[in-house]
A tleap script that builds the chain and sets N, CA, C and O, in Angstrom:
source leaprc.protein.ff14SB
mol = sequence {
  NGLN VAL GLN LEU VAL GLU SER GLY GLY GLY
  LEU VAL GLN ALA GLY GLY SER LEU ARG LEU
  SER CYS THR ALA SER GLY THR ILE LEU SER
  ILE ASN ARG MET GLY TRP TYR ARG GLN PRO
  PRO GLY LYS GLN ARG GLU LEU VAL ALA LEU
  THR THR ALA SER SER THR SER SER ILE ASN
  TYR ALA ASP SER VAL GLU GLY ARG PHE THR
  ILE SER ARG ASP ASN ALA LYS ASN THR VAL
  TYR LEU GLN MET THR SER LEU LYS SER GLU
  ASP THR ALA VAL TYR TYR CYS HIE ALA SER
  ILE GLN GLY SER SER GLY TRP TRP THR ASP
  TYR TRP GLY GLN GLY THR GLN VAL THR VAL
  SER CSER
}
set mol.1.N position { 4.289 11.095 -8.179 }
set mol.1.CA position { 4.906 9.861 -8.119 }
set mol.1.C position { 4.390 9.081 -6.872 }
set mol.1.O position { 4.838 9.365 -5.761 }
set mol.2.N position { 3.442 8.088 -7.037 }
set mol.2.CA position { 2.959 7.642 -5.830 }
set mol.2.C position { 4.364 6.417 -5.499 }
set mol.2.O position { 5.044 5.859 -6.359 }
set mol.3.N position { 4.476 6.268 -3.983 }
set mol.3.CA position { 5.604 5.722 -3.545 }
set mol.3.C position { 4.752 5.350 -1.837 }
set mol.3.O position { 3.973 6.036 -1.175 }
set mol.4.N position { 5.393 3.861 -1.572 }
set mol.4.CA position { 4.907 3.362 -0.290 }
set mol.4.C position { 6.473 2.984 0.241 }
set mol.4.O position { 7.339 2.297 -0.300 }
set mol.5.N position { 6.471 3.731 1.547 }
set mol.5.CA position { 7.847 3.670 2.586 }
set mol.5.C position { 7.760 3.132 3.668 }
set mol.5.O position { 7.132 3.768 4.514 }
set mol.6.N position { 8.287 1.895 4.040 }
set mol.6.CA position { 8.168 0.988 5.297 }
set mol.6.C position { 9.366 1.390 6.021 }
set mol.6.O position { 10.513 1.363 5.574 }
set mol.7.N position { 8.952 1.813 7.331 }
set mol.7.CA position { 9.992 1.730 8.472 }
set mol.7.C position { 9.430 0.929 9.941 }
set mol.7.O position { 8.252 0.575 10.002 }
set mol.8.N position { 10.366 0.689 11.083 }
set mol.8.CA position { 10.246 0.219 12.122 }
set mol.8.C position { 10.801 -1.226 12.204 }
set mol.8.O position { 10.685 -1.898 13.228 }
set mol.9.N position { 11.509 -1.746 10.895 }
set mol.9.CA position { 12.077 -3.031 11.088 }
set mol.9.C position { 13.572 -3.058 11.875 }
set mol.9.O position { 14.214 -2.010 11.811 }
set mol.10.N position { 14.013 -3.897 12.424 }
set mol.10.CA position { 14.880 -4.161 13.248 }
set mol.10.C position { 15.278 -5.834 13.909 }
set mol.10.O position { 14.761 -6.911 13.612 }
set mol.11.N position { 16.391 -5.527 14.895 }
set mol.11.CA position { 16.414 -6.725 15.492 }
set mol.11.C position { 15.871 -6.755 16.681 }
set mol.11.O position { 15.839 -5.723 17.350 }
set mol.12.N position { 15.317 -8.014 17.186 }
set mol.12.CA position { 14.569 -8.019 18.466 }
set mol.12.C position { 14.666 -9.433 18.711 }
set mol.12.O position { 14.698 -10.318 17.855 }
set mol.13.N position { 14.713 -9.575 20.085 }
set mol.13.CA position { 14.689 -11.132 20.714 }
set mol.13.C position { 13.427 -11.979 20.621 }
set mol.13.O position { 12.354 -11.378 20.648 }
set mol.14.N position { 13.430 -13.155 20.527 }
set mol.14.CA position { 12.217 -13.950 20.622 }
set mol.14.C position { 11.186 -13.452 21.972 }
set mol.14.O position { 11.476 -13.150 23.130 }
set mol.15.N position { 10.243 -13.501 21.451 }
set mol.15.CA position { 8.936 -12.874 22.928 }
set mol.15.C position { 8.801 -11.397 22.602 }
set mol.15.O position { 7.853 -10.803 23.115 }
set mol.16.N position { 9.671 -10.706 21.777 }
set mol.16.CA position { 9.423 -9.338 22.078 }
set mol.16.C position { 8.686 -8.560 20.993 }
set mol.16.O position { 8.169 -9.157 20.048 }
set mol.17.N position { 8.637 -7.352 21.107 }
set mol.17.CA position { 7.582 -6.680 20.153 }
set mol.17.C position { 8.273 -5.678 18.832 }
set mol.17.O position { 9.381 -5.165 18.991 }
set mol.18.N position { 7.654 -5.521 17.820 }
set mol.18.CA position { 7.971 -4.583 16.914 }
set mol.18.C position { 6.819 -3.865 16.462 }
set mol.18.O position { 5.696 -4.364 16.543 }
set mol.19.N position { 7.001 -2.858 16.045 }
set mol.19.CA position { 5.644 -2.140 15.072 }
set mol.19.C position { 6.120 -1.446 13.996 }
set mol.19.O position { 6.811 -0.437 14.130 }
set mol.20.N position { 5.671 -2.104 12.479 }
set mol.20.CA position { 5.952 -1.581 11.414 }
set mol.20.C position { 5.071 -0.665 10.808 }
set mol.20.O position { 3.880 -0.953 10.697 }
set mol.21.N position { 5.569 0.522 10.361 }
set mol.21.CA position { 4.642 1.483 9.500 }
set mol.21.C position { 4.769 1.547 8.085 }
set mol.21.O position { 5.885 1.309 7.623 }
set mol.22.N position { 3.861 1.817 7.330 }
set mol.22.CA position { 4.166 2.100 5.825 }
set mol.22.C position { 2.993 3.211 5.544 }
set mol.22.O position { 1.806 3.197 5.869 }
set mol.23.N position { 3.736 4.145 4.844 }
set mol.23.CA position { 2.913 5.471 4.614 }
set mol.23.C position { 3.223 5.790 3.001 }
set mol.23.O position { 4.311 5.994 2.462 }
set mol.24.N position { 1.820 5.758 2.395 }
set mol.24.CA position { 1.943 6.300 0.915 }
set mol.24.C position { 2.072 7.479 0.619 }
set mol.24.O position { 1.531 8.205 1.453 }
set mol.25.N position { 2.551 8.014 -0.205 }
set mol.25.CA position { 2.877 9.544 -0.630 }
set mol.25.C position { 2.770 9.747 -2.244 }
set mol.25.O position { 3.111 8.964 -3.131 }
set mol.26.N position { 2.220 10.975 -2.340 }
set mol.26.CA position { 2.118 11.141 -3.790 }
set mol.26.C position { 0.733 11.743 -4.238 }
set mol.26.O position { 0.087 12.271 -3.333 }
set mol.27.N position { 0.233 11.743 -5.381 }
set mol.27.CA position { -0.818 12.127 -5.807 }
set mol.27.C position { -1.837 10.627 -5.700 }
set mol.27.O position { -1.695 9.528 -6.237 }
set mol.28.N position { -2.674 11.052 -4.951 }
set mol.28.CA position { -3.477 9.884 -4.530 }
set mol.28.C position { -5.055 10.007 -4.227 }
set mol.28.O position { -5.526 10.416 -3.166 }
set mol.29.N position { -5.695 9.632 -5.213 }
set mol.29.CA position { -7.106 9.704 -5.189 }
set mol.29.C position { -7.731 9.040 -4.044 }
set mol.29.O position { -8.597 9.563 -3.342 }
set mol.30.N position { -7.175 7.677 -3.862 }
set mol.30.CA position { -7.841 6.605 -2.957 }
set mol.30.C position { -7.062 5.397 -2.955 }
set mol.30.O position { -6.358 5.036 -3.898 }
set mol.31.N position { -7.242 4.642 -1.618 }
set mol.31.CA position { -6.607 3.715 -1.368 }
set mol.31.C position { -7.479 2.488 -0.870 }
set mol.31.O position { -8.139 2.583 0.165 }
set mol.32.N position { -7.465 1.359 -1.619 }
set mol.32.CA position { -8.633 0.416 -1.381 }
set mol.32.C position { -7.774 -0.643 -0.137 }
set mol.32.O position { -7.804 -0.504 1.086 }
set mol.33.N position { -6.999 -1.757 -0.994 }
set mol.33.CA position { -6.563 -2.934 -0.038 }
set mol.33.C position { -5.102 -2.169 0.418 }
set mol.33.O position { -4.436 -1.485 -0.360 }
set mol.34.N position { -4.769 -2.418 1.764 }
set mol.34.CA position { -3.719 -2.336 1.865 }
set mol.34.C position { -3.051 -3.295 3.150 }
set mol.34.O position { -3.623 -3.505 4.219 }
set mol.35.N position { -1.805 -3.772 2.785 }
set mol.35.CA position { -1.657 -4.893 3.540 }
set mol.35.C position { -0.013 -5.108 3.789 }
set mol.35.O position { 0.695 -4.223 3.309 }
set mol.36.N position { 0.585 -6.085 4.419 }
set mol.36.CA position { 1.571 -6.646 4.528 }
set mol.36.C position { 2.130 -7.805 4.254 }
set mol.36.O position { 1.518 -8.749 4.754 }
set mol.37.N position { 3.303 -8.159 3.491 }
set mol.37.CA position { 3.662 -9.307 2.873 }
set mol.37.C position { 5.136 -9.390 3.680 }
set mol.37.O position { 5.660 -8.477 4.318 }
set mol.38.N position { 5.620 -10.665 3.480 }
set mol.38.CA position { 7.210 -10.980 3.703 }
set mol.38.C position { 7.704 -12.081 3.040 }
set mol.38.O position { 7.127 -13.000 2.459 }
set mol.39.N position { 8.972 -11.814 3.239 }
set mol.39.CA position { 9.869 -12.798 2.309 }
set mol.39.C position { 10.963 -13.399 3.414 }
set mol.39.O position { 12.026 -12.817 3.624 }
set mol.40.N position { 10.579 -14.647 4.107 }
set mol.40.CA position { 11.764 -15.334 4.755 }
set mol.40.C position { 13.061 -15.584 3.822 }
set mol.40.O position { 13.047 -15.576 2.591 }
set mol.41.N position { 14.244 -15.818 4.693 }
set mol.41.CA position { 15.469 -15.910 3.765 }
set mol.41.C position { 15.035 -17.466 2.750 }
set mol.41.O position { 14.601 -18.568 3.084 }
set mol.42.N position { 15.346 -16.964 1.652 }
set mol.42.CA position { 15.257 -18.661 0.713 }
set mol.42.C position { 14.127 -18.905 0.579 }
set mol.42.O position { 13.895 -19.999 0.064 }
set mol.43.N position { 13.145 -18.193 0.896 }
set mol.43.CA position { 11.459 -18.612 0.600 }
set mol.43.C position { 10.943 -17.692 -0.055 }
set mol.43.O position { 11.621 -16.695 -0.307 }
set mol.44.N position { 9.683 -17.791 -0.471 }
set mol.44.CA position { 8.768 -16.861 -1.502 }
set mol.44.C position { 8.366 -15.770 -0.590 }
set mol.44.O position { 8.721 -15.743 0.588 }
set mol.45.N position { 7.659 -14.913 -1.116 }
set mol.45.CA position { 6.989 -13.974 -0.393 }
set mol.45.C position { 5.655 -14.522 -0.232 }
set mol.45.O position { 5.065 -15.260 -1.022 }
set mol.46.N position { 5.247 -14.073 0.892 }
set mol.46.CA position { 3.725 -14.639 1.667 }
set mol.46.C position { 3.030 -13.539 2.296 }
set mol.46.O position { 3.594 -12.596 2.851 }
set mol.47.N position { 1.672 -13.713 2.178 }
set mol.47.CA position { 0.807 -12.715 2.855 }
set mol.47.C position { 0.955 -12.954 4.361 }
set mol.47.O position { 0.893 -14.079 4.856 }
set mol.48.N position { 1.149 -11.865 5.037 }
set mol.48.CA position { 0.950 -11.653 6.484 }
set mol.48.C position { -0.254 -11.273 6.883 }
set mol.48.O position { -0.962 -11.946 7.633 }
set mol.49.N position { -0.569 -10.127 6.387 }
set mol.49.CA position { -1.909 -9.586 6.884 }
set mol.49.C position { -2.378 -8.527 5.838 }
set mol.49.O position { -1.617 -7.861 5.136 }
set mol.50.N position { -3.970 -8.457 5.833 }
set mol.50.CA position { -4.555 -7.838 4.519 }
set mol.50.C position { -5.772 -6.921 5.243 }
set mol.50.O position { -6.531 -7.380 6.096 }
set mol.51.N position { -5.806 -5.739 4.813 }
set mol.51.CA position { -7.319 -4.962 5.396 }
set mol.51.C position { -7.667 -3.969 4.041 }
set mol.51.O position { -7.142 -3.903 2.930 }
set mol.52.N position { -8.655 -3.329 4.592 }
set mol.52.CA position { -9.341 -2.466 3.355 }
set mol.52.C position { -9.794 -1.358 4.359 }
set mol.52.O position { -10.115 -1.461 5.544 }
set mol.53.N position { -9.728 -0.281 3.550 }
set mol.53.CA position { -10.264 1.071 4.299 }
set mol.53.C position { -11.490 1.389 4.383 }
set mol.53.O position { -11.869 2.461 4.855 }
set mol.54.N position { -12.467 0.232 3.804 }
set mol.54.CA position { -13.836 0.626 3.899 }
set mol.54.C position { -14.453 -0.152 5.200 }
set mol.54.O position { -15.459 0.294 5.752 }
set mol.55.N position { -13.943 -1.078 5.559 }
set mol.55.CA position { -14.370 -2.015 6.653 }
set mol.55.C position { -13.350 -2.580 7.514 }
set mol.55.O position { -12.350 -3.125 7.047 }
set mol.56.N position { -13.622 -2.440 9.046 }
set mol.56.CA position { -12.529 -3.010 9.920 }
set mol.56.C position { -12.890 -4.493 10.032 }
set mol.56.O position { -12.087 -5.070 10.764 }
set mol.57.N position { -13.739 -5.208 9.593 }
set mol.57.CA position { -14.195 -6.683 9.419 }
set mol.57.C position { -13.221 -7.287 8.455 }
set mol.57.O position { -12.562 -8.246 8.857 }
set mol.58.N position { -13.054 -6.872 7.301 }
set mol.58.CA position { -12.134 -7.364 6.296 }
set mol.58.C position { -10.841 -7.284 6.425 }
set mol.58.O position { -10.127 -6.445 5.877 }
set mol.59.N position { -10.457 -8.234 7.222 }
set mol.59.CA position { -9.133 -8.557 7.582 }
set mol.59.C position { -8.614 -10.125 7.458 }
set mol.59.O position { -9.189 -11.118 7.905 }
set mol.60.N position { -7.539 -10.078 6.827 }
set mol.60.CA position { -7.138 -11.455 6.783 }
set mol.60.C position { -5.740 -11.759 7.557 }
set mol.60.O position { -4.983 -10.792 7.481 }
set mol.61.N position { -5.368 -12.530 8.066 }
set mol.61.CA position { -3.784 -12.780 8.514 }
set mol.61.C position { -3.569 -13.949 8.392 }
set mol.61.O position { -4.416 -14.814 8.617 }
set mol.62.N position { -2.335 -14.180 7.994 }
set mol.62.CA position { -1.547 -15.723 7.771 }
set mol.62.C position { -1.986 -16.420 9.056 }
set mol.62.O position { -2.232 -15.784 10.080 }
set mol.63.N position { -2.080 -17.782 8.966 }
set mol.63.CA position { -2.242 -18.716 9.887 }
set mol.63.C position { -1.080 -18.607 11.095 }
set mol.63.O position { -1.170 -18.723 12.318 }
set mol.64.N position { -0.119 -18.373 10.335 }
set mol.64.CA position { 1.337 -18.463 11.477 }
set mol.64.C position { 1.220 -17.481 12.510 }
set mol.64.O position { 1.448 -17.724 13.696 }
set mol.65.N position { 0.721 -15.920 11.871 }
set mol.65.CA position { 0.692 -15.118 12.792 }
set mol.65.C position { -0.544 -14.605 13.211 }
set mol.65.O position { -0.550 -13.412 13.513 }
set mol.66.N position { -1.433 -15.138 13.287 }
set mol.66.CA position { -2.973 -14.717 13.659 }
set mol.66.C position { -2.980 -15.021 15.460 }
set mol.66.O position { -2.600 -15.997 16.108 }
set mol.67.N position { -3.500 -13.903 15.812 }
set mol.67.CA position { -3.244 -13.853 17.430 }
set mol.67.C position { -2.047 -13.204 17.943 }
set mol.67.O position { -1.891 -12.823 19.103 }
set mol.68.N position { -1.229 -13.110 17.003 }
set mol.68.CA position { 0.296 -12.259 17.443 }
set mol.68.C position { 0.293 -10.934 16.969 }
set mol.68.O position { 0.704 -9.937 17.562 }
set mol.69.N position { -0.254 -11.020 15.746 }
set mol.69.CA position { 0.155 -9.788 14.690 }
set mol.69.C position { -1.388 -8.771 14.807 }
set mol.69.O position { -2.402 -9.334 15.219 }
set mol.70.N position { -1.424 -7.823 14.559 }
set mol.70.CA position { -2.391 -6.769 14.324 }
set mol.70.C position { -2.249 -5.847 13.382 }
set mol.70.O position { -1.319 -5.062 13.571 }
set mol.71.N position { -2.837 -5.712 12.500 }
set mol.71.CA position { -2.833 -4.701 11.307 }
set mol.71.C position { -3.793 -3.506 11.540 }
set mol.71.O position { -4.884 -3.766 12.048 }
set mol.72.N position { -3.588 -2.617 11.318 }
set mol.72.CA position { -4.462 -1.319 11.625 }
set mol.72.C position { -4.120 -0.290 10.406 }
set mol.72.O position { -3.075 -0.351 9.758 }
set mol.73.N position { -5.172 0.675 10.190 }
set mol.73.CA position { -4.934 1.968 9.459 }
set mol.73.C position { -5.331 3.026 10.165 }
set mol.73.O position { -6.150 3.152 11.075 }
set mol.74.N position { -4.389 4.016 9.417 }
set mol.74.CA position { -4.832 5.529 9.811 }
set mol.74.C position { -5.129 6.293 8.284 }
set mol.74.O position { -4.218 6.872 7.691 }
set mol.75.N position { -6.472 6.211 7.763 }
set mol.75.CA position { -6.362 6.739 6.478 }
set mol.75.C position { -6.467 7.980 6.175 }
set mol.75.O position { -6.671 8.299 5.003 }
set mol.76.N position { -6.349 8.919 7.168 }
set mol.76.CA position { -6.214 10.445 7.209 }
set mol.76.C position { -4.615 10.665 6.549 }
set mol.76.O position { -4.296 11.473 5.677 }
set mol.77.N position { -3.621 9.547 7.355 }
set mol.77.CA position { -2.302 9.716 6.996 }
set mol.77.C position { -2.149 8.529 5.905 }
set mol.77.O position { -0.968 8.226 5.734 }
set mol.78.N position { -2.840 7.972 5.322 }
set mol.78.CA position { -2.439 7.056 4.427 }
set mol.78.C position { -1.652 6.032 4.637 }
set mol.78.O position { -1.051 5.584 3.660 }
set mol.79.N position { -1.467 5.440 5.887 }
set mol.79.CA position { -0.522 4.786 6.606 }
set mol.79.C position { -1.032 3.469 7.132 }
set mol.79.O position { -2.129 3.622 7.669 }
set mol.80.N position { -0.665 2.416 7.151 }
set mol.80.CA position { -0.815 1.226 7.480 }
set mol.80.C position { 0.191 0.536 8.702 }
set mol.80.O position { 1.414 0.589 8.569 }
set mol.81.N position { -0.277 0.053 9.589 }
set mol.81.CA position { 0.473 -0.260 10.489 }
set mol.81.C position { 0.504 -1.946 11.028 }
set mol.81.O position { -0.589 -2.487 11.198 }
set mol.82.N position { 1.767 -2.739 11.284 }
set mol.82.CA position { 1.780 -4.198 11.591 }
set mol.82.C position { 2.432 -4.056 13.191 }
set mol.82.O position { 3.603 -3.848 13.508 }
set mol.83.N position { 1.289 -4.239 14.023 }
set mol.83.CA position { 2.003 -4.558 15.273 }
set mol.83.C position { 2.058 -5.971 15.877 }
set mol.83.O position { 1.125 -6.683 16.248 }
set mol.84.N position { 3.589 -6.237 15.883 }
set mol.84.CA position { 4.063 -7.744 15.845 }
set mol.84.C position { 4.557 -7.821 17.545 }
set mol.84.O position { 5.363 -7.094 18.126 }
set mol.85.N position { 3.687 -9.072 18.126 }
set mol.85.CA position { 4.227 -9.241 19.369 }
set mol.85.C position { 4.582 -10.850 19.316 }
set mol.85.O position { 4.399 -11.670 18.416 }
set mol.86.N position { 5.206 -10.994 20.737 }
set mol.86.CA position { 5.520 -12.728 20.693 }
set mol.86.C position { 6.228 -13.367 19.491 }
set mol.86.O position { 6.069 -14.489 19.010 }
set mol.87.N position { 7.167 -12.229 19.076 }
set mol.87.CA position { 7.780 -12.685 18.118 }
set mol.87.C position { 8.707 -13.956 17.937 }
set mol.87.O position { 9.456 -14.114 18.901 }
set mol.88.N position { 8.818 -14.759 17.082 }
set mol.88.CA position { 9.442 -15.849 17.168 }
set mol.88.C position { 10.606 -15.820 15.933 }
set mol.88.O position { 10.587 -14.914 15.101 }
set mol.89.N position { 11.617 -16.894 15.896 }
set mol.89.CA position { 12.792 -16.800 15.033 }
set mol.89.C position { 11.939 -16.911 13.485 }
set mol.89.O position { 12.211 -16.175 12.537 }
set mol.90.N position { 11.030 -17.817 13.458 }
set mol.90.CA position { 10.203 -17.998 11.976 }
set mol.90.C position { 9.914 -16.651 11.595 }
set mol.90.O position { 10.009 -16.525 10.374 }
set mol.91.N position { 9.595 -15.588 12.190 }
set mol.91.CA position { 9.176 -14.298 11.603 }
set mol.91.C position { 9.998 -13.488 11.089 }
set mol.91.O position { 9.554 -12.533 10.453 }
set mol.92.N position { 11.490 -13.686 11.250 }
set mol.92.CA position { 12.495 -13.209 10.419 }
set mol.92.C position { 12.263 -13.096 9.160 }
set mol.92.O position { 11.774 -14.098 8.637 }
set mol.93.N position { 12.493 -12.025 8.368 }
set mol.93.CA position { 12.188 -11.989 6.949 }
set mol.93.C position { 12.116 -10.470 6.694 }
set mol.93.O position { 12.026 -9.618 7.578 }
set mol.94.N position { 12.170 -10.234 5.306 }
set mol.94.CA position { 12.034 -8.734 4.759 }
set mol.94.C position { 10.492 -8.473 4.621 }
set mol.94.O position { 9.845 -9.226 3.894 }
set mol.95.N position { 9.919 -7.519 5.234 }
set mol.95.CA position { 8.398 -7.532 5.154 }
set mol.95.C position { 8.402 -6.266 4.321 }
set mol.95.O position { 9.204 -5.331 4.321 }
set mol.96.N position { 7.192 -6.495 3.540 }
set mol.96.CA position { 6.855 -5.280 2.307 }
set mol.96.C position { 5.422 -4.677 2.758 }
set mol.96.O position { 4.608 -5.376 3.361 }
set mol.97.N position { 5.216 -3.553 2.477 }
set mol.97.CA position { 3.750 -3.119 2.430 }
set mol.97.C position { 3.396 -3.104 0.961 }
set mol.97.O position { 4.089 -2.701 0.027 }
set mol.98.N position { 2.204 -3.613 0.940 }
set mol.98.CA position { 1.466 -3.429 -0.476 }
set mol.98.C position { 0.218 -2.384 -0.490 }
set mol.98.O position { -0.285 -2.024 0.574 }
set mol.99.N position { -0.145 -2.026 -1.446 }
set mol.99.CA position { -1.504 -1.126 -1.412 }
set mol.99.C position { -1.895 -0.980 -2.925 }
set mol.99.O position { -1.043 -1.001 -3.813 }
set mol.100.N position { -3.333 -0.821 -3.181 }
set mol.100.CA position { -3.852 -0.999 -4.317 }
set mol.100.C position { -4.394 0.510 -4.387 }
set mol.100.O position { -5.317 0.779 -3.618 }
set mol.101.N position { -3.968 1.403 -5.133 }
set mol.101.CA position { -3.878 2.848 -4.843 }
set mol.101.C position { -4.590 3.439 -6.340 }
set mol.101.O position { -4.188 3.007 -7.421 }
set mol.102.N position { -5.712 4.495 -6.244 }
set mol.102.CA position { -5.941 4.938 -7.456 }
set mol.102.C position { -5.239 6.434 -7.598 }
set mol.102.O position { -5.418 7.480 -6.975 }
set mol.103.N position { -4.356 6.068 -8.698 }
set mol.103.CA position { -3.869 7.549 -8.844 }
set mol.103.C position { -4.552 8.536 -9.553 }
set mol.103.O position { -5.762 8.427 -9.750 }
set mol.104.N position { -3.800 9.649 -10.027 }
set mol.104.CA position { -4.558 10.930 -10.745 }
set mol.104.C position { -5.322 10.516 -12.004 }
set mol.104.O position { -6.323 11.105 -12.411 }
set mol.105.N position { -4.765 9.456 -12.583 }
set mol.105.CA position { -5.382 9.201 -14.035 }
set mol.105.C position { -6.722 8.711 -13.658 }
set mol.105.O position { -7.625 8.688 -14.494 }
set mol.106.N position { -6.912 8.291 -12.360 }
set mol.106.CA position { -8.263 7.400 -12.167 }
set mol.106.C position { -7.871 5.770 -12.286 }
set mol.106.O position { -8.767 4.939 -12.141 }
set mol.107.N position { -6.483 5.353 -12.557 }
set mol.107.CA position { -6.281 4.000 -12.779 }
set mol.107.C position { -5.687 3.429 -11.474 }
set mol.107.O position { -4.765 4.015 -10.906 }
set mol.108.N position { -6.241 2.232 -10.982 }
set mol.108.CA position { -5.920 1.683 -9.935 }
set mol.108.C position { -4.734 0.529 -10.240 }
set mol.108.O position { -4.883 -0.372 -11.066 }
set mol.109.N position { -3.628 0.707 -9.490 }
set mol.109.CA position { -2.378 0.190 -9.453 }
set mol.109.C position { -2.085 -0.500 -8.476 }
set mol.109.O position { -2.512 0.160 -7.529 }
set mol.110.N position { -1.572 -1.522 -8.034 }
set mol.110.CA position { -0.427 -2.207 -7.087 }
set mol.110.C position { 0.794 -1.479 -6.817 }
set mol.110.O position { 1.588 -1.197 -7.714 }
set mol.111.N position { 0.960 -1.177 -5.635 }
set mol.111.CA position { 2.186 -0.643 -5.145 }
set mol.111.C position { 2.883 -1.564 -4.248 }
set mol.111.O position { 2.159 -2.454 -3.801 }
set mol.112.N position { 4.044 -1.577 -3.889 }
set mol.112.CA position { 5.272 -2.229 -3.146 }
set mol.112.C position { 6.206 -1.308 -2.703 }
set mol.112.O position { 6.971 -0.647 -3.406 }
set mol.113.N position { 6.083 -1.299 -1.276 }
set mol.113.CA position { 7.294 -0.785 -0.636 }
set mol.113.C position { 8.813 -1.140 -0.730 }
set mol.113.O position { 8.937 -2.081 -1.514 }
set mol.114.N position { 9.808 -0.805 -0.309 }
set mol.114.CA position { 11.061 -1.233 -0.565 }
set mol.114.C position { 11.517 -2.569 0.330 }
set mol.114.O position { 12.374 -3.390 0.005 }
set mol.115.N position { 10.820 -2.563 1.379 }
set mol.115.CA position { 10.689 -3.724 2.418 }
set mol.115.C position { 11.896 -2.964 3.483 }
set mol.115.O position { 12.707 -2.062 3.271 }
set mol.116.N position { 11.579 -3.811 4.733 }
set mol.116.CA position { 12.298 -3.213 5.922 }
set mol.116.C position { 12.619 -4.938 6.436 }
set mol.116.O position { 11.863 -5.896 6.275 }
set mol.117.N position { 13.805 -4.930 7.000 }
set mol.117.CA position { 14.157 -5.926 7.481 }
set mol.117.C position { 14.011 -6.258 8.856 }
set mol.117.O position { 14.490 -5.451 9.653 }
set mol.118.N position { 13.365 -7.431 9.375 }
set mol.118.CA position { 12.897 -7.836 10.748 }
set mol.118.C position { 13.848 -9.192 10.897 }
set mol.118.O position { 14.026 -10.156 10.152 }
set mol.119.N position { 14.359 -8.839 12.157 }
set mol.119.CA position { 15.418 -10.151 12.513 }
set mol.119.C position { 15.125 -10.580 13.797 }
set mol.119.O position { 15.353 -9.748 14.676 }
set mol.120.N position { 14.656 -11.715 14.168 }
set mol.120.CA position { 14.101 -12.151 15.664 }
set mol.120.C position { 15.429 -13.264 15.813 }
set mol.120.O position { 15.683 -14.192 15.045 }
set mol.121.N position { 16.211 -12.843 17.099 }
set mol.121.CA position { 16.855 -13.653 17.482 }
set mol.121.C position { 16.550 -14.499 18.684 }
set mol.121.O position { 16.024 -13.885 19.613 }
set mol.122.N position { 16.778 -15.828 18.867 }
set mol.122.CA position { 16.715 -16.737 19.713 }
set mol.122.C position { 17.658 -16.726 21.063 }
set mol.122.O position { 17.574 -17.640 21.883 }
savepdb mol mol.pdb
quit
């Protein structure tokens, strides 16, 4: 069973930093796209950052986080990270890991983590 597990969320003051991790486990043939989404209270889920395993240049950031957040991957560990700096109250949300994963059947499937809460106090 393929699973994504996030960690690293918590409470931080405005201007602080936080590092999120997401690790994929199970029977995995390959992982293509991997990224982070977030859902602020009362709002829709939105893209935060997205990358691929094949190219470090294929990176997208939401306008609201570009310059403050950095996405990176450790493909050997099936892990994606989100380094968040200069955090603002607007960054408060549940953060979700997402990945496109090829399982043992050869099929590609989108997976979501359970979410980790990030709360930024002012």
